[in-house]
C-alpha positions, 0 to 999 in steps of 0.5 A: 500499500503507497501511504503505508509504504510513503510512512515508513519513507518518511520516516527513516527520511527523517532519521538519514535527515538528522544523522546527515546519512546523504546515501541513505538520503537519496536512496530513500527520496530515490525510493518514494520518488518511483513510488509515487509515479507509479500511483500517478503521483507525478508532483510529490515523485518530481518534487523527491526528484528535486530533493534530491540535489537539495540539504534534507532539512525538517522542513523539508521532511515536514514539506513531504508529509504534507505532499503525502497528506494531499495526494490521501485527500485527493484519493479518496474525494 
């Protein structure tokens, strides 16, 4: 289920951001990008791709979670 996986990935992203683990951060963003693209959430996929080139902050992790929440709401509507 995309949303369960996305929640797990965001939690792991938070830990990678806190520890400064760039390799894990990149792998997680790549995984989330692919998963989002596979279920048609292209805006989220594009954002994840862009974030692979920028520093990952707590605010960015919160933004990703908000985008996932928006996707969930749109799907439920």
